C-alpha positions in Angstrom: 19.2 97.9 206.3 21.1 95.4 208.3 24.6 94.2 208.4 25.6 91.1 210.3 29.2 91.7 211.5 30.7 88.7 213.2 32.9 89.8 216.0 35.3 87.1 216.9 33.2 85.1 214.5 34.4 82.2 212.4 36.0 79.1 213.8 36.1 78.0 217.5 36.8 74.8 219.3 34.1 72.9 221.2 33.5 74.5 224.6 34.6 77.9 223.4 32.7 81.2 223.1 31.8 83.6 220.4 29.8 86.8 220.3 28.0 87.8 217.2 26.9 91.3 216.6 24.5 92.8 214.1 24.4 96.5 213.4 21.1 97.9 212.1 20.4 101.1 210.2 17.4 102.8 208.7 15.0 102.2 211.6 14.7 102.5 215.4 15.8 99.2 216.7 14.0 99.4 220.1 10.6 99.3 218.4 11.4 96.1 216.5 11.2 92.5 217.3 14.6 91.0 216.8 16.0 87.5 216.4 18.9 85.3 215.6 18.5 82.4 213.3 20.8 79.8 211.9 20.9 77.4 209.0 23.2 74.3 208.8 23.9 72.6 205.5 21.0 70.5 204.4 18.7 71.8 207.2 16.0 74.4 207.4 16.6 77.8 208.9 15.8 77.7 212.6 15.2 80.3 215.3 17.9 80.4 217.9 16.8 83.3 220.1 14.3 86.2 219.7 13.2 89.2 221.7 9.7 90.8 221.3 9.7 94.5 221.3 6.3 95.3 222.8 4.3 92.1 223.2 7.1 90.9 225.4 9.2 87.9 226.1 12.5 86.3 225.1 12.7 83.0 223.5 15.6 80.5 223.3 15.6 77.2 221.3 15.9 74.2 223.6 19.2 73.4 222.0 20.8 76.7 223.2 19.1 77.4 226.5 21.6 78.1 229.2 24.4 78.6 226.7 23.3 81.5 224.4 22.2 85.0 225.4 20.5 87.5 223.2 20.7 91.2 223.9 20.4 94.6 222.2 22.0 98.0 222.6 19.3 100.4 221.4 21.7 103.4 221.6 24.1 101.6 219.2 21.4 100.0 217.1 23.1 96.7 217.6 21.9 93.2 218.4 24.2 90.6 220.1 24.2 86.9 220.5 26.7 85.7 223.1 27.4 82.0 222.5 29.1 80.0 225.2 29.9 76.3 225.6 29.7 75.9 221.8 29.2 72.5 220.4 29.9 71.1 216.9 26.1 71.0 216.3 26.1 74.8 216.6 27.9 75.0 213.3 25.8 77.0 210.9 25.4 80.3 209.1 23.9 82.7 211.6 21.5 85.5 210.6 20.1 88.4 212.5 16.6 89.6 211.6 14.1 92.2 212.6 10.5 93.2 212.0 8.3 96.2 212.9 5.2 94.3 213.9 5.5 92.8 217.3 4.5 89.3 218.2 5.6 87.0 221.0 9.3 86.0 220.9 8.2 82.4 220.6 6.2 83.2 217.4 9.1 85.2 216.0 11.6 82.4 216.4 9.2 79.7 215.1 8.1 81.7 212.0 11.3 83.1 210.5 9.5 83.9 207.2 7.6 86.6 209.0 10.7 88.7 209.6 11.1 91.6 207.1 14.8 92.6 207.6 17.7 90.2 207.4 21.4 90.5 207.9 23.8 88.9 205.4 24.8 85.9 207.6 27.9 84.9 209.4 29.5 81.5 209.3 30.2 79.9 212.7 32.2 76.7 212.7 32.7 74.6 215.9 35.3 71.9 215.5 38.5 70.6 217.0 
């Protein structure tokens, strides 16, 4: 139901930018909570940024505030994560996720196990 397509994804130097996109199908995106998560080697999956569909709110992890922007294009059923000023510690596999039951964006990002639909993941590597 979801396919994570990394546009300009892959490798980037520190300070660079990438935009990840995630195309959804099989459901109406605008009614779903959405989020981007990441998992680095040896670490647990963490919420990067989430949007609540109806309860409201947008959440960013402290580590990405001011650098990352989440957005969605409901007409295209696509979720985006614009990542700027990338750092080596941003290196991870990034996943998009969605769920039909709406909670706060903060809850969604801090409880990744509650998301029902997941994209396949896209590797992002930040290094010089």
